[in-house]
FIKOLZA-1660 file (N, C-alpha, C; in steps of 0.1 Angstrom, whole numbers, plus 5000, padded with zeros to 4 digits):
% residues 252
   i   px   py   pz ch aa at
   1 5009 4988 5000  A  M  N
   1 5000 5000 5000  A  M CA
   1 5009 5012 5000  A  M  C
   2 5007 5021 4990  A  P  N
   2 5016 5033 4990  A  P CA
   2 5014 5042 5002  A  P  C
   3 5025 5048 5006  A  V  N
   3 5024 5057 5018  A  V CA
   3 5022 5072 5013  A  V  C
   4 5012 5079 5018  A  P  N
   4 5009 5092 5014  A  P CA
   4 5021 5101 5015  A  P  C
   5 5023 5110 5005  A  R  N
   5 5035 5119 5004  A  R CA
   5 5036 5127 5017  A  R  C
   6 5025 5132 5022  A  G  N
   6 5025 5140 5034  A  G CA
   6 5030 5133 5046  A  G  C
   7 5027 5119 5047  A  S  N
   7 5032 5112 5058  A  S CA
   7 5048 5110 5058  A  S  C
   8 5053 5109 5045  A  I  N
   8 5067 5108 5044  A  I CA
   8 5074 5121 5048  A  I  C
   9 5068 5132 5044  A  L  N
   9 5074 5145 5047  A  L CA
   9 5073 5147 5062  A  L  C
  10 5062 5143 5069  A  L  N
  10 5061 5144 5083  A  L CA
  10 5072 5136 5091  A  L  C
  11 5074 5123 5086  A  V  N
  11 5084 5115 5092  A  V CA
  11 5098 5121 5091  A  V  C
  12 5101 5126 5078  A  L  N
  12 5114 5132 5076  A  L CA
  12 5116 5145 5085  A  L  C
  13 5105 5153 5086  A  S  N
  13 5106 5165 5095  A  S CA
  13 5109 5161 5109  A  S  C
  14 5102 5151 5115  A  F  N
  14 5105 5147 5128  A  F CA
  14 5119 5142 5130  A  F  C
  15 5124 5135 5120  A  S  N
  15 5138 5129 5120  A  S CA
  15 5148 5141 5120  A  S  C
  16 5145 5151 5112  A  L  N
  16 5155 5162 5111  A  L CA
  16 5154 5170 5124  A  L  C
  17 5142 5172 5130  A  I  N
  17 5141 5179 5142  A  I CA
  17 5149 5172 5153  A  I  C
  18 5147 5159 5154  A  G  N
  18 5153 5151 5164  A  G CA
  18 5168 5151 5163  A  G  C
  19 5173 5151 5150  A  G  N
  19 5188 5151 5148  A  G CA
  19 5193 5165 5152  A  G  C
  20 5186 5175 5149  A  A  N
  20 5190 5189 5152  A  A CA
  20 5191 5191 5167  A  A  C
  21 5181 5185 5175  A  L  N
  21 5180 5187 5189  A  L CA
  21 5192 5180 5195  A  L  C
  22 5195 5168 5190  A  A  N
  22 5207 5160 5195  A  A CA
  22 5220 5168 5193  A  A  C
  23 5221 5174 5181  A  Q  N
  23 5233 5181 5178  A  Q CA
  23 5234 5194 5187  A  Q  C
  24 5223 5200 5190  A  D  N
  24 5223 5212 5198  A  D CA
  24 5226 5210 5213  A  D  C
  25 5225 5198 5217  A  K  N
  25 5227 5195 5232  A  K CA
  25 5242 5198 5235  A  K  C
  26 5244 5207 5245  A  P  N
  26 5258 5211 5248  A  P CA
  26 5266 5199 5253  A  P  C
  27 5279 5198 5250  A  R  N
  27 5288 5188 5254  A  R CA
  27 5298 5194 5263  A  R  C
  28 5299 5191 5276  A  L  N
  28 5308 5197 5285  A  L CA
  28 5318 5186 5290  A  L  C
  29 5331 5188 5289  A  E  N
  29 5341 5179 5294  A  E CA
  29 5344 5181 5308  A  E  C
  30 5344 5170 5316  A  W  N
  30 5349 5171 5330  A  W CA
  30 5363 5166 5330  A  W  C
  31 5372 5174 5335  A  C  N
  31 5386 5171 5336  A  C CA
  31 5388 5164 5349  A  C  C
  32 5393 5152 5350  A  L  N
  32 5394 5144 5362  A  L CA
  32 5405 5134 5362  A  L  C
  33 5409 5129 5373  A  D  N
  33 5419 5119 5375  A  D CA
  33 5413 5108 5384  A  D  C
  34 5421 5097 5385  A  H  N
  34 5417 5087 5395  A  H CA
  34 5418 5093 5409  A  H  C
  35 5407 5093 5416  A  F  N
  35 5407 5100 5429  A  F CA
  35 5398 5093 5439  A  F  C
  36 5402 5081 5443  A  P  N
  36 5394 5073 5453  A  P CA
  36 5395 5080 5466  A  P  C
  37 5384 5079 5475  A  P  N
  37 5372 5071 5472  A  P CA
  37 5361 5079 5465  A  P  C
  38 5363 5091 5461  A  R  N
  38 5352 5099 5455  A  R CA
  38 5349 5093 5441  A  R  C
  39 5359 5090 5433  A  H  N
  39 5356 5083 5421  A  H CA
  39 5369 5076 5417  A  H  C
  40 5367 5066 5408  A  Y  N
  40 5377 5057 5403  A  Y CA
  40 5378 5058 5388  A  Y  C
  41 5391 5060 5384  A  Y  N
  41 5393 5062 5369  A  Y CA
  41 5406 5056 5365  A  Y  C
  42 5405 5043 5361  A  I  N
  42 5417 5036 5356  A  I CA
  42 5417 5037 5340  A  I  C
  43 5428 5041 5335  A  E  N
  43 5429 5043 5320  A  E CA
  43 5424 5031 5313  A  E  C
  44 5416 5033 5303  A  G  N
  44 5410 5022 5296  A  G CA
  44 5397 5017 5301  A  G  C
  45 5392 5023 5312  A  Q  N
  45 5380 5019 5318  A  Q CA
  45 5372 5032 5321  A  Q  C
  46 5358 5031 5320  A  P  N
  46 5350 5043 5323  A  P CA
  46 5351 5047 5337  A  P  C
  47 5351 5060 5341  A  P  N
  47 5351 5064 5355  A  P CA
  47 5338 5059 5362  A  P  C
  48 5339 5057 5375  A  H  N
  48 5327 5053 5382  A  H CA
  48 5330 5057 5397  A  H  C
  49 5319 5058 5404  A  G  N
  49 5319 5062 5418  A  G CA
  49 5309 5072 5422  A  G  C
  50 5309 5076 5434  A  A  N
  50 5299 5085 5439  A  A CA
  50 5299 5099 5432  A  A  C
  51 5310 5105 5429  A  M  N
  51 5311 5118 5423  A  M CA
  51 5307 5117 5408  A  M  C
  52 5310 5106 5402  A  V  N
  52 5306 5104 5388  A  V CA
  52 5290 5103 5388  A  V  C
  53 5284 5096 5397  A  D  N
  53 5270 5096 5398  A  D CA
  53 5264 5110 5399  A  D  C
  54 5270 5118 5408  A  M  N
  54 5266 5132 5410  A  M CA
  54 5267 5140 5397  A  M  C
  55 5278 5139 5390  A  M  N
  55 5280 5147 5378  A  M CA
  55 5271 5143 5367  A  M  C
  56 5268 5130 5366  A  E  N
  56 5259 5125 5356  A  E CA
  56 5245 5130 5358  A  E  C
  57 5241 5130 5371  A  E  N
  57 5227 5135 5374  A  E CA
  57 5227 5150 5371  A  E  C
  58 5238 5157 5375  A  L  N
  58 5238 5172 5371  A  L CA
  58 5236 5174 5356  A  L  C
  59 5243 5166 5348  A  A  N
  59 5242 5167 5334  A  A CA
  59 5228 5164 5329  A  A  C
  60 5222 5154 5335  A  L  N
  60 5208 5150 5331  A  L CA
  60 5198 5161 5334  A  L  C
  61 5199 5166 5346  A  R  N
  61 5190 5177 5350  A  R CA
  61 5193 5190 5343  A  R  C
  62 5206 5192 5339  A  G  N
  62 5210 5205 5333  A  G CA
  62 5208 5204 5318  A  G  C
  63 5205 5193 5312  A  G  N
  63 5203 5192 5298  A  G CA
  63 5215 5193 5289  A  G  C
  64 5226 5188 5295  A  F  N
  64 5239 5188 5287  A  F CA
  64 5245 5174 5287  A  F  C
  65 5253 5171 5278  A  E  N
  65 5260 5158 5277  A  E CA
  65 5274 5159 5284  A  E  C
  66 5276 5150 5293  A  L  N
  66 5289 5150 5301  A  L CA
  66 5299 5141 5294  A  L  C
  67 5311 5146 5291  A  T  N
  67 5321 5137 5286  A  T CA
  67 5333 5138 5296  A  T  C
  68 5342 5129 5294  A  Y  N
  68 5353 5128 5304  A  Y CA
  68 5367 5130 5297  A  Y  C
  69 5376 5137 5303  A  S  N
  69 5389 5138 5298  A  S CA
  69 5396 5124 5300  A  S  C
  70 5408 5122 5295  A  M  N
  70 5416 5111 5299  A  M CA
  70 5420 5114 5314  A  M  C
  71 5425 5104 5321  A  P  N
  71 5429 5106 5335  A  P CA
  71 5440 5117 5334  A  P  C
  72 5438 5128 5341  A  T  N
  72 5446 5140 5340  A  T CA
  72 5450 5145 5354  A  T  C
  73 5463 5148 5356  A  P  N
  73 5467 5153 5369  A  P CA
  73 5460 5166 5373  A  P  C
  74 5459 5169 5386  A  F  N
  74 5452 5181 5391  A  F CA
  74 5457 5194 5384  A  F  C
  75 5470 5196 5385  A  E  N
  75 5476 5209 5380  A  E CA
  75 5473 5210 5365  A  E  C
  76 5474 5199 5358  A  R  N
  76 5472 5200 5343  A  R CA
  76 5457 5204 5340  A  R  C
  77 5448 5198 5348  A  C  N
  77 5434 5202 5346  A  C CA
  77 5432 5217 5349  A  C  C
  78 5438 5223 5359  A  L  N
  78 5437 5237 5361  A  L CA
  78 5442 5245 5350  A  L  C
  79 5453 5241 5344  A  S  N
  79 5459 5248 5332  A  S CA
  79 5449 5247 5320  A  S  C
  80 5443 5236 5318  A  L  N
  80 5434 5234 5307  A  L CA
  80 5422 5243 5309  A  L  C
  81 5417 5244 5321  A  L  N
  81 5405 5253 5324  A  L CA
  81 5409 5267 5322  A  L  C
  82 5421 5271 5326  A  Q  N
  82 5425 5285 5324  A  Q CA
  82 5426 5289 5309  A  Q  C
  83 5429 5279 5301  A  E  N
  83 5430 5281 5286  A  E CA
  83 5417 5279 5279  A  E  C
  84 5407 5274 5286  A  G  N
  84 5394 5272 5280  A  G CA
  84 5394 5259 5271  A  G  C
  85 5403 5250 5274  A  K  N
  85 5405 5237 5267  A  K CA
  85 5397 5226 5273  A  K  C
  86 5391 5228 5285  A  T  N
  86 5382 5218 5291  A  T CA
  86 5372 5227 5298  A  T  C
  87 5361 5220 5303  A  D  N
  87 5350 5228 5308  A  D CA
  87 5348 5228 5323  A  D  C
  88 5349 5216 5329  A  L  N
  88 5345 5214 5343  A  L CA
  88 5356 5207 5351  A  L  C
  89 5356 5210 5364  A  M  N
  89 5365 5203 5374  A  M CA
  89 5359 5203 5388  A  M  C
  90 5360 5193 5395  A  T  N
  90 5354 5192 5408  A  T CA
  90 5365 5193 5420  A  T  C
  91 5360 5196 5432  A  G  N
  91 5368 5195 5444  A  G CA
  91 5378 5207 5445  A  G  C
  92 5374 5219 5440  A  L  N
  92 5383 5230 5441  A  L CA
  92 5380 5240 5452  A  L  C
  93 5390 5245 5458  A  L  N
  93 5389 5255 5468  A  L CA
  93 5388 5269 5461  A  L  C
  94 5382 5278 5468  A  D  N
  94 5381 5292 5463  A  D CA
  94 5394 5300 5465  A  D  C
  95 5397 5308 5456  A  S  N
  95 5408 5317 5457  A  S CA
  95 5406 5329 5447  A  S  C
  96 5412 5341 5450  A  P  N
  96 5410 5352 5441  A  P CA
  96 5416 5349 5427  A  P  C
  97 5427 5341 5427  A  Q  N
  97 5433 5338 5414  A  Q CA
  97 5424 5329 5406  A  Q  C
  98 5418 5319 5412  A  R  N
  98 5409 5310 5405  A  R CA
  98 5397 5317 5400  A  R  C
  99 5392 5326 5408  A  Q  N
  99 5380 5334 5404  A  Q CA
  99 5382 5341 5391  A  Q  C
 100 5395 5344 5387  A  T  N
 100 5397 5351 5374  A  T CA
 100 5394 5343 5362  A  T  C
 101 5394 5330 5363  A  Y  N
 101 5392 5321 5351  A  Y CA
 101 5381 5310 5354  A  Y  C
 102 5375 5310 5365  A  L  N
 102 5365 5300 5369  A  L CA
 102 5352 5306 5375  A  L  C
 103 5341 5300 5372  A  Y  N
 103 5329 5302 5380  A  Y CA
 103 5330 5290 5390  A  Y  C
 104 5330 5294 5403  A  L  N
 104 5331 5284 5414  A  L CA
 104 5318 5282 5420  A  L  C
 105 5313 5269 5420  A  I  N
 105 5299 5266 5424  A  I CA
 105 5301 5257 5436  A  I  C
 106 5297 5261 5448  A  P  N
 106 5299 5253 5460  A  P CA
 106 5290 5240 5460  A  P  C
 107 5295 5229 5466  A  F  N
 107 5287 5217 5467  A  F CA
 107 5290 5208 5478  A  F  C
 108 5302 5210 5485  A  D  N
 108 5306 5200 5495  A  D CA
 108 5315 5207 5505  A  D  C
 109 5318 5200 5516  A  E  N
 109 5328 5205 5525  A  E CA
 109 5342 5200 5519  A  E  C
 110 5352 5206 5523  A  A  N
 110 5366 5202 5519  A  A CA
 110 5374 5200 5531  A  A  C
 111 5381 5188 5532  A  R  N
 111 5390 5185 5542  A  R CA
 111 5404 5187 5537  A  R  C
 112 5407 5200 5534  A  S  N
 112 5420 5203 5528  A  S CA
 112 5431 5205 5539  A  S  C
 113 5427 5205 5552  A  E  N
 113 5437 5208 5562  A  E CA
 113 5437 5197 5573  A  E  C
 114 5438 5185 5568  A  H  N
 114 5438 5174 5577  A  H CA
 114 5452 5171 5582  A  H  C
 115 5453 5167 5595  A  W  N
 115 5466 5165 5601  A  W CA
 115 5470 5150 5599  A  W  C
 116 5483 5148 5596  A  F  N
 116 5489 5135 5595  A  F CA
 116 5501 5135 5605  A  F  C
 117 5504 5123 5611  A  G  N
 117 5515 5122 5620  A  G CA
 117 5522 5109 5617  A  G  C
 118 5533 5107 5624  A  H  N
 118 5541 5094 5624  A  H CA
 118 5536 5085 5635  A  H  C
 119 5535 5072 5632  A  V  N
 119 5530 5063 5642  A  V CA
 119 5538 5063 5655  A  V  C
 120 5551 5067 5654  A  K  N
 120 5560 5068 5666  A  K CA
 120 5561 5083 5670  A  K  C
 121 5554 5087 5680  A  A  N
 121 5554 5101 5684  A  A CA
 121 5568 5105 5688  A  A  C
 122 5571 5117 5685  A  L  N
 122 5584 5123 5689  A  L CA
 122 5584 5127 5704  A  L  C
 123 5595 5126 5710  A  S  N
 123 5596 5130 5724  A  S CA
 123 5594 5145 5725  A  S  C
 124 5589 5150 5736  A  V  N
 124 5586 5164 5738  A  V CA
 124 5599 5172 5737  A  V  C
 125 5610 5166 5741  A  S  N
 125 5623 5174 5741  A  S CA
 125 5630 5174 5727  A  S  C
 126 5624 5166 5718  A  S  N
 126 5630 5165 5705  A  S CA
 126 5630 5179 5698  A  S  C
 127 5640 5182 5690  A  A  N
 127 5641 5194 5682  A  A CA
 127 5630 5195 5672  A  A  C
 128 5625 5183 5667  A  E  N
 128 5615 5183 5657  A  E CA
 128 5601 5183 5662  A  E  C
 129 5600 5182 5675  A  A  N
 129 5586 5183 5681  A  A CA
 129 5580 5196 5678  A  A  C
 130 5567 5196 5676  A  N  N
 130 5559 5208 5673  A  N CA
 130 5562 5214 5659  A  N  C
 131 5570 5207 5651  A  R  N
 131 5573 5213 5637  A  R CA
 131 5562 5207 5628  A  R  C
 132 5556 5216 5620  A  V  N
 132 5545 5213 5611  A  V CA
 132 5549 5215 5597  A  V  C
 133 5547 5205 5588  A  A  N
 133 5550 5207 5574  A  A CA
 133 5538 5212 5566  A  A  C
 134 5540 5223 5559  A  L  N
 134 5530 5228 5549  A  L CA
 134 5536 5228 5535  A  L  C
 135 5527 5228 5525  A  V  N
 135 5532 5227 5511  A  V CA
 135 5529 5240 5504  A  V  C
 136 5539 5245 5498  A  R  N
 136 5538 5259 5492  A  R CA
 136 5526 5260 5482  A  R  C
 137 5524 5250 5473  A  R  N
 137 5515 5251 5462  A  R CA
 137 5500 5249 5467  A  R  C
 138 5499 5245 5479  A  R  N
 138 5485 5242 5485  A  R CA
 138 5478 5255 5489  A  R  C
 139 5465 5255 5488  A  L  N
 139 5457 5266 5493  A  L CA
 139 5453 5263 5507  A  L  C
 140 5457 5271 5516  A  Y  N
 140 5454 5269 5530  A  Y CA
 140 5445 5281 5535  A  Y  C
 141 5437 5279 5545  A  S  N
 141 5429 5290 5550  A  S CA
 141 5437 5301 5556  A  S  C
 142 5432 5313 5555  A  A  N
 142 5440 5325 5559  A  A CA
 142 5445 5324 5573  A  A  C
 143 5437 5317 5582  A  G  N
 143 5440 5318 5596  A  G CA
 143 5449 5307 5601  A  G  C
 144 5453 5297 5592  A  I  N
 144 5461 5286 5597  A  I CA
 144 5475 5289 5602  A  I  C
 145 5482 5298 5595  A  Q  N
 145 5495 5301 5599  A  Q CA
 145 5495 5309 5613  A  Q  C
 146 5487 5319 5614  A  P  N
 146 5487 5326 5628  A  P CA
 146 5482 5316 5639  A  P  C
 147 5473 5307 5636  A  A  N
 147 5468 5298 5646  A  A CA
 147 5479 5288 5650  A  A  C
 148 5487 5284 5641  A  L  N
 148 5498 5275 5644  A  L CA
 148 5509 5282 5652  A  L  C
 149 5513 5294 5648  A  L  N
 149 5523 5301 5655  A  L CA
 149 5519 5305 5669  A  L  C
 150 5506 5309 5670  A  Q  N
 150 5501 5313 5684  A  Q CA
 150 5500 5301 5693  A  Q  C
 151 5499 5289 5687  A  S  N
 151 5498 5277 5696  A  S CA
 151 5512 5270 5698  A  S  C
 152 5522 5277 5694  A  G  N
 152 5536 5272 5697  A  G CA
 152 5542 5263 5686  A  G  C
 153 5536 5261 5675  A  Y  N
 153 5541 5253 5664  A  Y CA
 153 5551 5261 5656  A  Y  C
 154 5560 5254 5650  A  Q  N
 154 5569 5260 5640  A  Q CA
 154 5566 5254 5626  A  Q  C
 155 5566 5262 5616  A  I  N
 155 5562 5258 5603  A  I CA
 155 5574 5256 5594  A  I  C
 156 5574 5245 5587  A  D  N
 156 5584 5242 5577  A  D CA
 156 5577 5240 5564  A  D  C
 157 5582 5248 5554  A  W  N
 157 5575 5248 5541  A  W CA
 157 5582 5238 5531  A  W  C
 158 5574 5230 5524  A  Y  N
 158 5580 5221 5514  A  Y CA
 158 5573 5224 5500  A  Y  C
 159 5581 5221 5489  A  E  N
 159 5576 5224 5476  A  E CA
 159 5564 5216 5471  A  E  C
 160 5563 5203 5476  A  D  N
 160 5553 5194 5471  A  D CA
 160 5549 5184 5482  A  D  C
 161 5539 5176 5479  A  D  N
 161 5534 5166 5489  A  D CA
 161 5545 5156 5491  A  D  C
 162 5552 5152 5481  A  D  N
 162 5562 5141 5482  A  D CA
 162 5573 5145 5492  A  D  C
 163 5578 5157 5491  A  Q  N
 163 5588 5162 5500  A  Q CA
 163 5583 5163 5514  A  Q  C
 164 5571 5168 5516  A  A  N
 164 5565 5169 5529  A  A CA
 164 5563 5155 5536  A  A  C
 165 5558 5146 5528  A  L  N
 165 5556 5132 5533  A  L CA
 165 5569 5126 5537  A  L  C
 166 5580 5128 5529  A  M  N
 166 5593 5122 5532  A  M CA
 166 5598 5128 5545  A  M  C
 167 5596 5141 5547  A  A  N
 167 5600 5148 5559  A  A CA
 167 5593 5142 5571  A  A  C
 168 5580 5139 5570  A  L  N
 168 5573 5133 5581  A  L CA
 168 5578 5119 5583  A  L  C
 169 5580 5111 5573  A  Y  N
 169 5585 5097 5574  A  Y CA
 169 5598 5097 5581  A  Y  C
 170 5607 5106 5578  A  H  N
 170 5621 5106 5585  A  H CA
 170 5621 5114 5598  A  H  C
 171 5609 5119 5602  A  R  N
 171 5606 5125 5615  A  R CA
 171 5614 5138 5616  A  R  C
 172 5615 5145 5605  A  K  N
 172 5621 5159 5605  A  K CA
 172 5610 5169 5610  A  K  C
 173 5598 5165 5609  A  V  N
 173 5586 5173 5614  A  V CA
 173 5578 5163 5622  A  V  C
 174 5569 5169 5630  A  E  N
 174 5560 5160 5638  A  E CA
 174 5547 5159 5631  A  E  C
 175 5543 5168 5623  A  Y  N
 175 5529 5168 5617  A  Y CA
 175 5530 5173 5602  A  Y  C
 176 5521 5169 5594  A  L  N
 176 5519 5174 5581  A  L CA
 176 5504 5177 5579  A  L  C
 177 5501 5189 5574  A  I  N
 177 5487 5193 5572  A  I CA
 177 5485 5194 5557  A  I  C
 178 5474 5188 5552  A  G  N
 178 5471 5188 5538  A  G CA
 178 5458 5181 5535  A  G  C
 179 5454 5179 5522  A  P  N
 179 5441 5174 5519  A  P CA
 179 5440 5159 5522  A  P  C
 180 5430 5155 5529  A  L  N
 180 5429 5141 5534  A  L CA
 180 5430 5131 5523  A  L  C
 181 5421 5132 5513  A  H  N
 181 5421 5121 5503  A  H CA
 181 5433 5120 5495  A  H  C
 182 5439 5132 5491  A  L  N
 182 5451 5132 5482  A  L CA
 182 5463 5126 5490  A  L  C
 183 5465 5130 5502  A  L  N
 183 5476 5125 5510  A  L CA
 183 5474 5110 5513  A  L  C
 184 5462 5106 5516  A  Q  N
 184 5460 5092 5520  A  Q CA
 184 5462 5084 5507  A  Q  C
 185 5459 5089 5495  A  R  N
 185 5461 5081 5483  A  R CA
 185 5476 5079 5481  A  R  C
 186 5484 5090 5483  A  T  N
 186 5498 5089 5481  A  T CA
 186 5504 5079 5491  A  T  C
 187 5500 5079 5503  A  I  N
 187 5504 5070 5514  A  I CA
 187 5501 5056 5510  A  I  C
 188 5489 5053 5505  A  D  N
 188 5484 5040 5501  A  D CA
 188 5492 5034 5489  A  D  C
 189 5498 5043 5481  A  N  N
 189 5505 5039 5469  A  N CA
 189 5520 5036 5472  A  N  C
 190 5524 5040 5484  A  L  N
 190 5539 5038 5487  A  L CA
 190 5540 5028 5499  A  L  C
 191 5543 5016 5497  A  P  N
 191 5543 5006 5508  A  P CA
 191 5551 5010 5520  A  P  C
 192 5562 5018 5519  A  R  N
 192 5570 5021 5530  A  R CA
 192 5563 5030 5540  A  R  C
 193 5552 5037 5535  A  Y  N
 193 5544 5046 5544  A  Y CA
 193 5533 5038 5551  A  Y  C
 194 5530 5026 5547  A  H  N
 194 5519 5019 5552  A  H CA
 194 5521 5016 5567  A  H  C
 195 5511 5020 5575  A  G  N
 195 5512 5018 5590  A  G CA
 195 5521 5027 5597  A  G  C
 196 5528 5036 5589  A  V  N
 196 5538 5045 5595  A  V CA
 196 5532 5060 5595  A  V  C
 197 5527 5064 5584  A  L  N
 197 5521 5078 5583  A  L CA
 197 5506 5076 5584  A  L  C
 198 5500 5083 5593  A  I  N
 198 5486 5080 5596  A  I CA
 198 5479 5094 5598  A  I  C
 199 5466 5094 5594  A  P  N
 199 5458 5106 5598  A  P CA
 199 5455 5106 5613  A  P  C
 200 5455 5118 5619  A  I  N
 200 5453 5119 5633  A  I CA
 200 5442 5129 5636  A  I  C
 201 5438 5129 5648  A  Q  N
 201 5429 5140 5653  A  Q CA
 201 5436 5153 5654  A  Q  C
 202 5431 5163 5648  A  P  N
 202 5438 5176 5648  A  P CA
 202 5440 5182 5662  A  P  C
 203 5452 5186 5665  A  P  N
 203 5454 5192 5678  A  P CA
 203 5447 5206 5679  A  P  C
 204 5445 5212 5668  A  L  N
 204 5437 5225 5667  A  L CA
 204 5424 5223 5661  A  L  C
 205 5414 5231 5664  A  P  N
 205 5401 5230 5658  A  P CA
 205 5401 5229 5643  A  P  C
 206 5392 5221 5637  A  D  N
 206 5391 5220 5623  A  D CA
 206 5387 5233 5617  A  D  C
 207 5392 5237 5605  A  V  N
 207 5388 5248 5598  A  V CA
 207 5378 5244 5587  A  V  C
 208 5366 5249 5587  A  S  N
 208 5356 5246 5577  A  S CA
 208 5359 5253 5563  A  S  C
 209 5360 5245 5553  A  Q  N
 209 5362 5250 5539  A  Q CA
 209 5352 5244 5530  A  Q  C
 210 5351 5249 5518  A  T  N
 210 5341 5245 5509  A  T CA
 210 5347 5240 5496  A  T  C
 211 5343 5229 5491  A  A  N
 211 5347 5224 5478  A  A CA
 211 5337 5229 5467  A  A  C
 212 5343 5232 5456  A  H  N
 212 5335 5238 5445  A  H CA
 212 5336 5230 5432  A  H  C
 213 5326 5231 5424  A  L  N
 213 5327 5227 5410  A  L CA
 213 5331 5239 5402  A  L  C
 214 5341 5238 5394  A  G  N
 214 5346 5249 5386  A  G CA
 214 5342 5248 5371  A  G  C
 215 5336 5259 5366  A  L  N
 215 5333 5260 5352  A  L CA
 215 5341 5270 5346  A  L  C
 216 5349 5267 5335  A  A  N
 216 5358 5276 5329  A  A CA
 216 5351 5288 5323  A  A  C
 217 5355 5300 5326  A  K  N
 217 5349 5312 5320  A  K CA
 217 5352 5313 5305  A  K  C
 218 5362 5306 5300  A  K  N
 218 5365 5306 5286  A  K CA
 218 5358 5294 5279  A  K  C
 219 5351 5286 5286  A  S  N
 219 5343 5275 5280  A  S CA
 219 5333 5280 5270  A  S  C
 220 5331 5274 5259  A  P  N
 220 5320 5278 5250  A  P CA
 220 5306 5277 5256  A  P  C
 221 5306 5270 5268  A  H  N
 221 5293 5268 5274  A  H CA
 221 5292 5275 5288  A  H  C
 222 5300 5285 5289  A  A  N
 222 5301 5293 5302  A  A CA
 222 5287 5299 5305  A  A  C
 223 5279 5301 5294  A  N  N
 223 5265 5307 5296  A  N CA
 223 5256 5298 5305  A  N  C
 224 5260 5285 5307  A  L  N
 224 5253 5276 5315  A  L CA
 224 5255 5278 5330  A  L  C
 225 5264 5287 5333  A  H  N
 225 5268 5289 5347  A  H CA
 225 5256 5290 5357  A  H  C
 226 5247 5299 5354  A  A  N
 226 5236 5301 5364  A  A CA
 226 5227 5289 5365  A  A  C
 227 5225 5282 5354  A  K  N
 227 5216 5270 5354  A  K CA
 227 5223 5259 5362  A  K  C
 228 5236 5257 5360  A  I  N
 228 5243 5246 5367  A  I CA
 228 5244 5250 5382  A  I  C
 229 5246 5263 5385  A  R  N
 229 5247 5267 5399  A  R CA
 229 5233 5264 5406  A  R  C
 230 5222 5267 5400  A  D  N
 230 5209 5265 5406  A  D CA
 230 5206 5251 5408  A  D  C
 231 5209 5242 5398  A  I  N
 231 5207 5228 5399  A  I CA
 231 5215 5222 5410  A  I  C
 232 5228 5226 5411  A  M  N
 232 5237 5221 5421  A  M CA
 232 5232 5225 5435  A  M  C
 233 5227 5237 5436  A  A  N
 233 5221 5241 5449  A  A CA
 233 5210 5232 5454  A  A  C
 234 5201 5228 5444  A  L  N
 234 5190 5219 5447  A  L CA
 234 5196 5205 5451  A  L  C
 235 5206 5201 5444  A  M  N
 235 5212 5188 5448  A  M CA
 235 5219 5188 5461  A  M  C
 236 5224 5199 5465  A  V  N
 236 5230 5201 5479  A  V CA
 236 5219 5199 5489  A  V  C
 237 5207 5206 5487  A  E  N
 237 5196 5205 5496  A  E CA
 237 5191 5191 5497  A  E  C
 238 5192 5183 5486  A  E  N
 238 5187 5170 5485  A  E CA
 238 5197 5159 5491  A  E  C
 239 5208 5164 5496  A  G  N
 239 5218 5155 5502  A  G CA
 239 5226 5147 5492  A  G  C
 240 5228 5151 5480  A  K  N
 240 5234 5143 5469  A  K CA
 240 5248 5147 5466  A  K  C
 241 5254 5155 5475  A  T  N
 241 5267 5160 5471  A  T CA
 241 5277 5159 5483  A  T  C
 242 5274 5152 5493  A  H  N
 242 5284 5151 5504  A  H CA
 242 5292 5138 5503  A  H  C
 243 5305 5140 5502  A  F  N
 243 5314 5128 5499  A  F CA
 243 5324 5125 5510  A  F  C
 244 5322 5130 5522  A  Y  N
 244 5331 5127 5533  A  Y CA
 244 5324 5117 5543  A  Y  C
 245 5313 5112 5540  A  A  N
 245 5307 5101 5547  A  A CA
 245 5316 5089 5545  A  A  C
 246 5315 5078 5553  A  E  N
 246 5323 5067 5552  A  E CA
 246 5321 5061 5538  A  E  C
 247 5332 5059 5530  A  M  N
 247 5331 5054 5517  A  M CA
 247 5339 5041 5516  A  M  C
 248 5334 5031 5510  A  K  N
 248 5341 5018 5508  A  K CA
 248 5344 5017 5493  A  K  C
 249 5356 5012 5490  A  P  N
 249 5359 5010 5476  A  P CA
 249 5349 5000 5470  A  P  C
 250 5345 5002 5457  A  P  N
 250 5336 4993 5451  A  P CA
 250 5342 4979 5449  A  P  C
 251 5333 4969 5449  A  E  N
 251 5338 4955 5447  A  E CA
 251 5343 4954 5433  A  E  C
 252 5355 4947 5432  A  Q  N
 252 5361 4946 5418  A  Q CA
 252 5356 4932 5412  A  Q  C
% end
């Protein structure tokens, strides 16, 4: 039975409209690395984990397609955002410098000033007692240095996490302060640190900081900032963005 010409035109019209809508859907790239326990990203495998679930829901509710970078180190992701060569990054602290090239959207607490110690405590009379390692490239809260000095601690600055962890391992300092998950991951990856370098209860009160989702201002989709911000605020209210509850690695 021949199909009426009008029906053919109607079908073609709907196909063209559907194709156009699919092409018009914004594609935003999330720059990320393997970052357990928030998410897991082994090269050659798709990323998975609690933060991936959060970002995929954000994309669904925001009407955009979420794509993933290759596993990319933290500092490299920041450089790509600054150049507008990627769109999104999670787990960022606020700073005036980052505000120049990012829209920063709050979504979680940040434990960027967690204390680590050596399993064998130093004696009170030791020259290294009360020495605290900080890392130059890390963002610390404005009050941490005055608080440490007022409490009788001495600050030793190191260029990166590896140097600071080595100083703690060799007991050149008594404590190291830095991001909980990042430092714990480094410790887990180096057998000599296992059971030796450990997170401890902070001798000083915790400083509350906020983790942000960063959207590059040079992104071709920077105009989605307000929409993404509003959806993220709703997800925060719904309890879908808190990642410092007890997390267990997924079963392999």
